[in-house]
Residue frames relative to the residue before (quaternion, step in Angstrom):
aa qw qx qy qz dx dy dz
M 1.0000 0.0000 0.0000 0.0000 0.00 0.00 0.00
Y 0.3789 -0.7326 0.5189 0.2246 3.58 -0.88 0.98
P 0.5073 -0.6455 0.4676 0.3275 3.62 -1.04 0.70
F 0.5684 -0.5862 0.4533 0.3576 3.56 -1.23 0.53
T 0.2775 -0.7250 0.6046 0.1785 3.55 -1.12 0.74
N 0.6813 -0.4603 0.3603 0.4406 3.56 -1.30 0.16
Q 0.6250 0.5433 -0.3335 0.4505 3.57 1.06 -0.76
D 0.6214 0.5359 -0.3356 0.4627 3.58 1.06 -0.78
L 0.6706 0.5039 -0.2971 0.4561 3.57 0.92 -0.92
I 0.6359 0.5203 -0.3251 0.4682 3.58 1.02 -0.80
L 0.6544 0.5125 -0.3043 0.4653 3.57 0.96 -0.91
E 0.6515 0.5161 -0.3146 0.4585 3.57 0.96 -0.88
E 0.6503 0.5111 -0.3149 0.4656 3.59 1.00 -0.83
Q 0.6378 0.5244 -0.3258 0.4605 3.59 1.01 -0.81
Q 0.6539 0.5106 -0.3082 0.4656 3.57 0.99 -0.86
L 0.6380 0.5224 -0.3246 0.4634 3.57 1.04 -0.79
N 0.6561 0.5104 -0.3107 0.4609 3.57 0.94 -0.89
E 0.6385 0.5213 -0.3262 0.4627 3.57 1.02 -0.79
S 0.6633 0.5204 -0.3097 0.4398 3.58 0.99 -0.83
L 0.6696 0.5040 -0.2998 0.4559 3.58 1.18 -0.53
K 0.5461 0.6074 -0.4104 0.4055 3.60 1.20 -0.22
P 0.5814 -0.5695 0.4340 0.3864 3.61 -1.11 0.63
I 0.4641 -0.6981 0.4724 0.2723 3.57 -0.83 0.98
C 0.8098 0.1369 -0.0271 0.5698 3.56 0.99 -0.84
P 0.4444 -0.7130 0.4715 0.2681 3.62 -0.68 1.04
C 0.6785 0.4910 -0.2845 0.4664 3.60 1.18 -0.54
L 0.3934 0.7551 -0.4599 0.2520 3.59 1.26 -0.09
G 0.8526 0.1827 -0.1502 0.4659 3.54 -0.89 1.02
I 0.7129 0.3872 -0.2354 0.5352 3.57 1.29 0.06
T 0.4283 -0.6688 0.5361 0.2860 3.58 -0.94 0.83
S 0.0215 0.8153 -0.5718 0.0888 3.56 -0.67 1.16
S 0.4763 -0.6189 0.5309 0.3291 3.54 -1.30 0.34
L 0.0344 -0.8356 0.5458 -0.0523 3.57 -0.37 1.30
R 0.4134 -0.7102 0.5208 0.2312 3.57 -1.10 0.75
I 0.3937 -0.6885 0.5559 0.2490 3.57 -1.00 0.86
N 0.2708 -0.7889 0.5346 0.1358 3.57 -0.51 1.21
R 0.7925 -0.1478 0.1454 0.5735 3.56 0.83 -1.01
L 0.3783 -0.7046 0.5630 0.2086 3.50 -1.20 0.74
V 0.0360 -0.7793 0.6256 -0.0021 3.57 -1.01 0.86
E 0.7232 -0.4576 0.2910 0.4277 3.56 -1.28 0.26
I 0.7495 0.4018 -0.2257 0.4753 3.60 0.95 -0.80
G 0.7956 -0.2071 0.1233 0.5558 3.60 1.23 0.09
A 0.5266 -0.5942 0.4683 0.3876 3.56 -0.76 -1.04
Y 0.3257 -0.7020 0.5909 0.2280 3.52 -1.22 0.55
V 0.1535 -0.7976 0.5808 0.0533 3.54 -0.75 1.10
D 0.4558 -0.6788 0.5129 0.2616 3.54 -1.21 0.63
A 0.0601 -0.7989 0.5983 -0.0143 3.57 -0.38 1.29
A 0.7699 -0.3517 0.1723 0.5040 3.57 0.24 1.33
G 0.7943 -0.3112 0.1413 0.5022 3.56 0.85 1.03
V 0.6741 0.4187 -0.2905 0.5347 3.57 1.28 -0.08
E 0.3318 -0.7409 0.5478 0.2022 3.59 -0.81 1.00
V 0.0290 -0.8017 0.5951 -0.0485 3.55 -0.76 1.13
L 0.4450 -0.7029 0.4916 0.2573 3.56 -0.96 0.88
L 0.1316 -0.7226 0.6742 0.0775 3.51 -1.10 0.91
P 0.3694 -0.7642 0.4755 0.2309 3.64 -0.27 1.20
R 0.6653 -0.5557 0.3379 0.3665 3.54 -1.15 0.75
R 0.6414 0.5560 -0.3469 0.3989 3.62 0.96 -0.79
Y 0.7022 0.4275 -0.2711 0.5007 3.61 1.23 -0.34
L 0.5356 0.6471 -0.3930 0.3741 3.57 1.29 -0.15
P 0.4228 -0.7122 0.4920 0.2681 3.64 -0.69 1.01
T 0.5797 -0.5773 0.4467 0.3623 3.55 -1.14 0.62
G 0.8175 0.2270 -0.1823 0.4969 3.56 -0.88 0.94
A 0.3417 0.7521 -0.4990 0.2619 3.59 1.25 0.24
A 0.1074 -0.8065 0.5809 0.0225 3.58 -1.02 0.83
E 0.6112 -0.5415 0.4265 0.3890 3.54 -1.24 0.48
G 0.7482 0.3387 -0.2849 0.4943 3.55 -0.94 0.94
Q 0.5552 0.6123 -0.3855 0.4101 3.57 1.27 -0.31
M 0.3610 -0.7064 0.5656 0.2254 3.59 -1.15 0.68
I 0.0138 -0.8017 0.5962 -0.0408 3.54 -1.00 0.88
D 0.4021 -0.6994 0.5348 0.2512 3.58 -1.01 0.82
A 0.1396 0.7974 -0.5690 0.1443 3.58 -0.66 1.10
F 0.3470 -0.7105 0.5814 0.1920 3.53 -1.31 0.54
V 0.2126 -0.7947 0.5617 0.0881 3.58 -0.82 1.05
Y 0.1273 0.7718 -0.6116 0.1182 3.57 -0.91 0.98
H 0.5318 -0.5905 0.4757 0.3770 3.61 -1.28 -0.13
D 0.3823 -0.7015 0.5425 0.2598 3.58 -0.97 0.80
N 0.7563 -0.4104 0.2627 0.4366 3.58 -1.31 -0.01
E 0.6959 0.4316 -0.2733 0.5048 3.59 1.24 -0.33
G 0.6045 -0.6134 0.3351 0.3822 3.57 1.27 0.30
R 0.5260 0.6270 -0.4174 0.3949 3.60 1.25 0.22
L 0.5015 -0.6260 0.4985 0.3287 3.56 -1.12 0.67
I 0.0671 0.7867 -0.6079 0.0844 3.55 -0.95 0.91
A 0.2948 -0.7613 0.5548 0.1602 3.57 -1.15 0.61
T 0.0542 -0.7799 0.6229 0.0291 3.55 -1.22 0.54
T 0.3672 -0.7048 0.5555 0.2445 3.54 -1.21 0.52
L 0.4370 0.6527 -0.4780 0.3932 3.58 1.28 0.21
H 0.3929 -0.7204 0.5246 0.2269 3.56 -1.17 0.57
P 0.3244 -0.7543 0.5335 0.2027 3.62 -0.50 1.12
L 0.5651 -0.6133 0.4342 0.3407 3.56 -1.17 0.56
V 0.7881 0.0546 -0.0438 0.6115 3.57 1.21 -0.42
E 0.1991 -0.7610 0.6063 0.1169 3.56 -1.10 0.76
V 0.7004 -0.4541 0.3313 0.4398 3.57 -1.27 0.25
G 0.7941 0.2594 -0.2225 0.5026 3.55 -0.88 1.01
Q 0.6641 0.4790 -0.2984 0.4904 3.56 1.31 0.12
V 0.2957 -0.7072 0.6108 0.1986 3.52 -1.41 0.29
A 0.0918 0.7923 -0.5983 0.0773 3.58 -0.97 0.85
T 0.4931 -0.6261 0.5130 0.3189 3.54 -1.29 0.39
L 0.0057 0.8105 -0.5825 0.0609 3.58 -0.59 1.18
T 0.3666 -0.7227 0.5499 0.2023 3.54 -1.23 0.63
A 0.4090 -0.7027 0.5288 0.2435 3.57 -0.94 0.92
V 0.1449 -0.8174 0.5553 0.0503 3.59 -0.70 1.11
N 0.7932 0.0216 -0.0224 0.6082 3.59 1.23 -0.30
V 0.1048 -0.7936 0.5985 0.0308 3.56 -0.99 0.88
T 0.0478 -0.7811 0.6225 0.0034 3.57 -0.91 0.98
R 0.6686 -0.4931 0.3528 0.4306 3.57 -1.25 0.03
H 0.6488 0.5115 -0.3164 0.4662 3.58 1.25 -0.29
G 0.7660 -0.2580 0.1990 0.5541 3.57 1.14 -0.55
A 0.4988 -0.6441 0.4953 0.3017 3.54 -1.32 -0.22
F 0.2848 -0.7322 0.5952 0.1688 3.53 -1.21 0.64
M 0.1759 -0.8080 0.5608 0.0420 3.54 -0.74 1.17
Q 0.5264 -0.6172 0.4764 0.3391 3.56 -1.03 0.80
W 0.1897 -0.8415 0.5053 0.0242 3.54 -0.64 1.22
G 0.5037 -0.6680 0.4203 0.3513 3.59 1.20 -0.31
I 0.6973 0.3396 -0.2600 0.5752 3.58 1.32 0.08
H 0.6816 -0.5071 0.3328 0.4093 3.60 -1.27 0.01
R 0.7009 0.3175 -0.3186 0.5535 3.53 0.90 1.00
D 0.3949 -0.7022 0.5373 0.2496 3.56 -1.10 0.65
L 0.4479 -0.6758 0.5163 0.2761 3.57 -1.17 0.59
F 0.3142 -0.7747 0.5267 0.1540 3.56 -0.74 1.10
V 0.1119 -0.7567 0.6422 0.0506 3.56 -0.99 0.97
P 0.3376 -0.7655 0.5053 0.2116 3.63 -0.27 1.19
Y 0.6310 -0.5497 0.3905 0.3837 3.55 -1.15 0.61
A 0.6676 0.5182 -0.2975 0.4441 3.58 1.01 -0.82
E 0.6985 0.4414 -0.2657 0.4966 3.60 1.25 -0.32
Q 0.5361 0.6095 -0.4079 0.4180 3.59 1.22 0.41
S 0.3904 -0.7239 0.5187 0.2334 3.58 -0.72 1.07
D 0.7439 0.0265 -0.0202 0.6675 3.54 1.19 -0.72
E 0.6247 -0.5556 0.3770 0.3987 3.57 -1.12 0.55
I 0.3630 -0.7491 0.5198 0.1922 3.56 -0.72 1.13
R 0.1697 -0.7855 0.5905 0.0735 3.55 -1.01 0.90
E 0.5619 -0.6310 0.4262 0.3233 3.55 -0.97 0.89
G 0.7865 0.3127 -0.2502 0.4701 3.55 -1.00 0.91
Y 0.6499 0.4986 -0.3128 0.4807 3.58 1.25 -0.28
T 0.3791 -0.7230 0.5340 0.2199 3.56 -1.22 0.53
Y 0.0701 -0.7955 0.6018 -0.0139 3.55 -1.13 0.79
L 0.4407 -0.6273 0.5549 0.3230 3.53 -1.23 0.45
V 0.0596 -0.8224 0.5643 -0.0406 3.56 -0.66 1.18
Y 0.2367 -0.7390 0.6167 0.1326 3.55 -1.04 0.89
A 0.2317 -0.7845 0.5629 0.1183 3.61 -0.83 0.98
Y 0.1018 0.7844 -0.6041 0.0968 3.56 -0.98 0.89
I 0.4954 -0.6307 0.4979 0.3299 3.59 -1.30 0.17
D 0.3888 -0.7247 0.5250 0.2190 3.56 -0.68 1.11
E 0.4678 -0.7172 0.4435 0.2649 3.59 -0.73 1.05
L 0.6891 0.4916 -0.2935 0.4442 3.60 1.01 -0.71
S 0.7791 0.3375 -0.1819 0.4959 3.58 0.80 -0.99
G 0.3618 -0.7373 0.4916 0.2894 3.58 1.16 -0.55
K 0.5897 0.5812 -0.3585 0.4313 3.59 1.27 0.20
I 0.5532 -0.5959 0.4684 0.3457 3.53 -1.29 0.41
V 0.0447 0.7777 -0.6248 0.0538 3.57 -0.86 0.99
G 0.3866 -0.7157 0.5336 0.2316 3.53 -1.33 0.19
S 0.1202 -0.7755 0.6155 0.0731 3.53 -1.32 0.31
T 0.2407 -0.7428 0.6017 0.1681 3.55 -1.10 0.74
K 0.5137 0.5962 -0.4310 0.4414 3.58 1.29 0.17
L 0.0945 -0.8665 0.4874 0.0511 3.54 0.58 1.19
S 0.6173 0.5671 -0.3589 0.4104 3.60 1.00 -0.71
K 0.5958 0.5693 -0.3486 0.4466 3.57 1.22 -0.47
H 0.7857 0.3510 -0.1492 0.4871 3.57 1.07 -0.76
L 0.7035 0.4339 -0.2655 0.4963 3.61 1.18 -0.41
G 0.7921 0.3426 -0.2365 0.4464 3.54 -1.26 0.44
N 0.4751 0.6966 -0.4238 0.3308 3.58 1.21 0.38
V 0.7195 0.3007 -0.2295 0.5825 3.58 1.30 -0.06
P 0.5554 -0.6200 0.4237 0.3573 3.63 -0.99 0.71
P 0.4189 -0.6999 0.5101 0.2727 3.63 -0.93 0.82
L 0.1967 -0.7999 0.5611 0.0814 3.58 -0.73 1.07
Y 0.3451 0.7315 -0.5054 0.3006 3.56 0.64 1.16
K 0.1867 -0.7336 0.6331 0.1616 3.51 -1.36 0.26
P 0.6684 -0.5010 0.3417 0.4307 3.63 -1.13 0.46
G 0.7600 0.3446 -0.2824 0.4732 3.54 -0.93 0.97
D 0.5146 0.6465 -0.4208 0.3744 3.61 1.21 -0.30
K 0.3613 -0.7233 0.5490 0.2120 3.57 -1.06 0.82
V 0.0427 -0.7999 0.5984 -0.0191 3.57 -0.95 0.93
E 0.4089 -0.6572 0.5653 0.2851 3.54 -1.37 0.19
I 0.0803 -0.8182 0.5690 0.0176 3.59 -0.87 0.92
Q 0.1201 -0.7272 0.6661 0.1143 3.51 -1.42 0.36
V 0.4288 -0.7223 0.4835 0.2465 3.56 -0.84 0.99
Y 0.2398 -0.7802 0.5678 0.1065 3.57 -0.80 1.10
G 0.7517 -0.2769 0.2259 0.5542 3.58 0.90 -0.88
R 0.3768 -0.7084 0.5454 0.2426 3.55 -1.28 -0.27
N 0.1116 -0.7689 0.6239 0.0842 3.55 -1.27 0.46
D 0.7854 -0.3319 0.2205 0.4737 3.60 -1.22 -0.32
Y 0.7329 0.4508 -0.2296 0.4549 3.59 1.14 -0.53
G 0.7733 -0.2615 0.2064 0.5394 3.57 1.05 -0.68
Y 0.6803 -0.4636 0.3759 0.4254 3.53 -1.26 -0.53
R 0.2725 -0.7349 0.6006 0.1580 3.54 -0.93 0.97
V 0.0439 -0.8338 0.5491 -0.0368 3.59 -0.70 1.07
V 0.4137 -0.6444 0.5808 0.2762 3.52 -1.36 0.43
V 0.1899 -0.8052 0.5580 0.0659 3.58 -0.79 1.05
D 0.8564 -0.1036 0.0357 0.5046 3.57 -0.73 1.14
H 0.6376 -0.5805 0.3044 0.4048 3.58 1.08 0.86
Q 0.7317 0.4628 -0.2208 0.4491 3.63 1.23 -0.05
H 0.8172 0.2436 -0.0715 0.5175 3.57 1.01 -0.79
W 0.4379 -0.6515 0.5466 0.2914 3.54 -1.38 0.19
G 0.0126 -0.7959 0.6053 0.0002 3.55 -1.10 0.73
M 0.2445 -0.7565 0.5887 0.1463 3.54 -1.33 0.24
I 0.1067 -0.7359 0.6646 0.0731 3.53 -1.10 0.86
Y 0.2992 -0.7964 0.5016 0.1571 3.58 -0.45 1.21
Y 0.6190 -0.5696 0.3970 0.3671 3.56 -1.13 0.73
S 0.6556 0.5358 -0.3146 0.4291 3.58 1.02 -0.78
D 0.7101 0.4386 -0.2491 0.4913 3.59 1.25 -0.36
I 0.7275 0.3743 -0.2218 0.5305 3.57 1.24 0.21
S 0.2267 -0.7929 0.5548 0.1101 3.57 -1.05 0.78
T 0.6837 0.4366 -0.2839 0.5112 3.60 1.28 -0.02
H 0.4906 -0.6441 0.5006 0.3063 3.55 -1.29 0.40
L 0.1706 -0.7712 0.6065 0.0909 3.56 -1.02 0.84
S 0.2329 -0.7750 0.5756 0.1175 3.56 -1.13 0.71
H 0.6808 -0.4855 0.3680 0.4067 3.54 -1.28 0.46
G 0.8142 0.2509 -0.1989 0.4842 3.57 -0.82 1.01
D 0.4587 0.6881 -0.4565 0.3281 3.60 1.22 -0.23
K 0.2221 -0.7592 0.5991 0.1236 3.56 -1.09 0.81
S 0.1204 0.7892 -0.5937 0.1010 3.55 -1.08 0.71
E 0.4589 -0.5950 0.5557 0.3558 3.52 -1.37 0.05
A 0.0197 -0.7857 0.6183 0.0091 3.57 -1.14 0.59
Y 0.3323 -0.7370 0.5591 0.1839 3.54 -1.33 0.26
V 0.4742 -0.6883 0.4797 0.2670 3.53 -0.97 0.92
I 0.2386 -0.7402 0.6131 0.1389 3.55 -0.92 0.98
R 0.7684 -0.2156 0.1402 0.5860 3.56 0.93 -0.90
V 0.3730 -0.6681 0.5928 0.2512 3.53 -1.35 0.41
R 0.3243 -0.7759 0.5121 0.1749 3.58 -0.58 1.14
E 0.6676 -0.5162 0.3574 0.4002 3.56 -1.26 0.36
D 0.6795 0.4808 -0.2937 0.4699 3.60 1.14 -0.58
G 0.5989 -0.6042 0.3437 0.3976 3.60 1.30 0.18
R 0.5773 0.5659 -0.3885 0.4422 3.58 1.26 0.02
L 0.4008 -0.7485 0.4980 0.1763 3.53 -1.22 0.58
D 0.2515 -0.6976 0.6449 0.1851 3.54 -1.15 0.73
L 0.1054 -0.8449 0.5235 -0.0317 3.55 -0.73 1.14
S 0.1862 -0.7237 0.6466 0.1534 3.51 -1.39 0.28
L 0.4870 -0.6755 0.4664 0.2983 3.58 -1.07 0.67
S 0.7790 0.2440 -0.1595 0.5551 3.60 1.18 -0.20
A 0.5872 -0.5623 0.4444 0.3762 3.52 -1.22 0.50
V 0.5568 0.6019 -0.3820 0.4263 3.55 1.22 -0.54
G 0.6094 0.5670 -0.3477 0.4316 3.58 1.07 -0.76
Y 0.6742 0.4593 -0.2924 0.4989 3.56 0.95 -0.85
G 0.6429 0.5375 -0.3216 0.4408 3.56 0.99 -0.86
K 0.6019 0.5639 -0.3501 0.4440 3.55 1.12 -0.71
I 0.6604 0.4965 -0.3069 0.4724 3.58 0.92 -0.92
A 0.6444 0.5251 -0.3232 0.4522 3.57 0.97 -0.86
S 0.6715 0.4876 -0.3037 0.4680 3.60 0.96 -0.84
E 0.6261 0.5218 -0.3373 0.4711 3.60 1.06 -0.71
A 0.6221 0.5372 -0.3366 0.4595 3.58 1.06 -0.74
E 0.6641 0.4890 -0.3051 0.4763 3.59 0.96 -0.83
W 0.6007 0.5515 -0.3479 0.4625 3.58 1.13 -0.67
L 0.6360 0.5129 -0.3229 0.4776 3.60 1.00 -0.79
M 0.6341 0.5274 -0.3314 0.4582 3.59 1.00 -0.80
Q 0.6361 0.5216 -0.3279 0.4645 3.59 1.01 -0.78
L 0.6559 0.5081 -0.3066 0.4665 3.57 0.98 -0.88
L 0.6386 0.5312 -0.3249 0.4522 3.58 0.99 -0.83
H 0.6657 0.4866 -0.3058 0.4760 3.59 0.91 -0.86
K 0.6520 0.5290 -0.3063 0.4486 3.55 1.06 -0.78
H 0.7694 0.3216 -0.1567 0.5291 3.60 1.11 -0.73
N 0.6390 -0.5894 0.3155 0.3805 3.55 0.94 1.00
G 0.7069 -0.5176 0.2599 0.4060 3.57 1.00 0.87
H 0.7274 0.3850 -0.2309 0.5190 3.61 1.22 0.27
L 0.0300 -0.7671 0.6406 0.0176 3.57 -1.03 0.88
P 0.3953 -0.7626 0.4681 0.2075 3.62 -0.82 1.02
I 0.5659 0.5509 -0.4129 0.4536 3.59 0.88 0.94
G 0.0518 0.8029 -0.5897 0.0699 3.54 -1.05 0.83
D 0.8090 -0.2960 0.2022 0.4658 3.53 -1.31 -0.28
K 0.7260 0.4306 -0.2383 0.4802 3.60 1.07 -0.72
S 0.4874 0.6704 -0.4354 0.3513 3.59 1.26 -0.08
S 0.5421 -0.6238 0.4546 0.3321 3.56 -1.15 0.62
P 0.6218 -0.5414 0.4016 0.3987 3.61 -1.16 0.49
E 0.6343 0.5472 -0.3302 0.4350 3.58 1.05 -0.77
K 0.6718 0.4886 -0.3027 0.4673 3.59 0.94 -0.87
I 0.6352 0.5288 -0.3297 0.4563 3.58 0.99 -0.82
R 0.6732 0.4927 -0.3032 0.4605 3.57 0.92 -0.89
S 0.6577 0.5195 -0.3198 0.4419 3.60 1.00 -0.75
V 0.6993 0.4696 -0.2673 0.4681 3.58 1.10 -0.70
C 0.8502 0.1390 -0.0321 0.5067 3.59 0.76 -1.01
K 0.4301 -0.7476 0.4323 0.2632 3.60 1.30 0.21
M 0.6360 0.4630 -0.3804 0.4862 3.59 0.88 0.96
S 0.6058 -0.5580 0.4156 0.3858 3.57 -1.23 0.42
K 0.6292 -0.5388 0.3910 0.4011 3.57 -1.22 0.41
K 0.6345 0.5363 -0.3382 0.4420 3.60 1.00 -0.78
T 0.6678 0.4825 -0.2999 0.4809 3.59 0.92 -0.92
F 0.6174 0.5541 -0.3297 0.4507 3.57 1.03 -0.83
K 0.6876 0.4855 -0.2895 0.4558 3.59 0.83 -0.98
T 0.6505 0.5109 -0.3208 0.4614 3.59 1.02 -0.78
A 0.6617 0.4980 -0.3002 0.4733 3.58 0.98 -0.89
V 0.6355 0.5192 -0.3198 0.4736 3.58 1.02 -0.82
G 0.6365 0.5367 -0.3227 0.4502 3.57 1.00 -0.84
M 0.6406 0.5205 -0.3203 0.4648 3.57 1.03 -0.80
L 0.6855 0.4831 -0.2874 0.4627 3.59 0.88 -0.94
Y 0.6373 0.5295 -0.3239 0.4568 3.57 1.06 -0.76
K 0.6608 0.5009 -0.3069 0.4670 3.59 0.94 -0.87
E 0.6709 0.4801 -0.2910 0.4844 3.57 1.14 -0.63
G 0.4746 -0.7086 0.4149 0.3169 3.59 1.30 -0.04
R 0.4759 0.7036 -0.4147 0.3263 3.58 1.20 0.47
I 0.7926 0.1860 -0.1012 0.5718 3.60 1.19 -0.42
V 0.2941 -0.6688 0.6339 0.2539 3.51 -1.42 0.12
I 0.2051 -0.8028 0.5531 0.0872 3.56 -1.06 0.71
D 0.0723 -0.7540 0.6521 0.0329 3.50 -1.31 0.59
A 0.6924 -0.4718 0.3293 0.4354 3.57 -1.25 0.22
N 0.8209 0.2427 -0.0931 0.5084 3.60 1.04 -0.75
F 0.7945 0.1662 -0.1442 0.5660 3.61 1.19 0.23
I 0.1839 -0.7128 0.6519 0.1819 3.52 -1.40 0.15
A 0.0441 -0.8062 0.5900 -0.0037 3.57 -1.12 0.63
L 0.5796 -0.5648 0.4523 0.3749 3.53 -1.23 0.50
K 0.4357 -0.6843 0.5180 0.2713 3.55 -1.02 0.78
E 0.4350 -0.7046 0.4980 0.2576 3.55 -0.83 1.00
K 0.3815 -0.7343 0.5194 0.2131 3.56 -0.93 0.92
């Protein structure tokens, strides 16, 4: 046997890198795919240059070659790419509430809504998954296997890109849990947010979905939210009320972040939390300057 040369090693590394690339750009995402050809067992669709079988049971009546069809591409139990017109409960890059239907020592299988369960490796479980229980799961493509897998370690996958929102923007949320301050939620499958108990009058449960409105984007990239546009409007109106008070008192109010809740309420008739949120809005807009014990109009 001849020894490996440097060229052999380079070639082997290139082949390995190629094998780690996603086989199909449409993998894990519902896409509009063209029917290339009809066969006895179904149809082959064009998934961004890769031919993928769409089994006959998913083929619409009267389907023809050249027709576009919405389908989801994934790997079957034998590792082959396959398409379906069923709608999975979660797609790549999304978070959804899934139920564990089987648990092994290697990981858990979650009901996916298609003819295969979504695998959550043991190493991707924030807490040990138990059969019959529901969990918020993030779906992604594993770099080593090239297959779609799930993870309950949401902090590993969320908050990795800066949130590009402004106050008042409408978002989609899913409830992750609760703490001493309020409900922690997933925002648009990408970010973390918080809805404070003081800003809500209804009870929320794990996995609940809803629309919400951005109150502010925090320095740590997380979002403070309200369940109604009225919630944001309330903060905006309180901010304008502070501006009126500032103009009335020669541009200066003797209350700030270190002031007691009682003093803040006596001066501006609002809670300390509402005061701080309204002040934060005015400060971000460049309309005031702030100190530990006062706020003032910003000189033009």
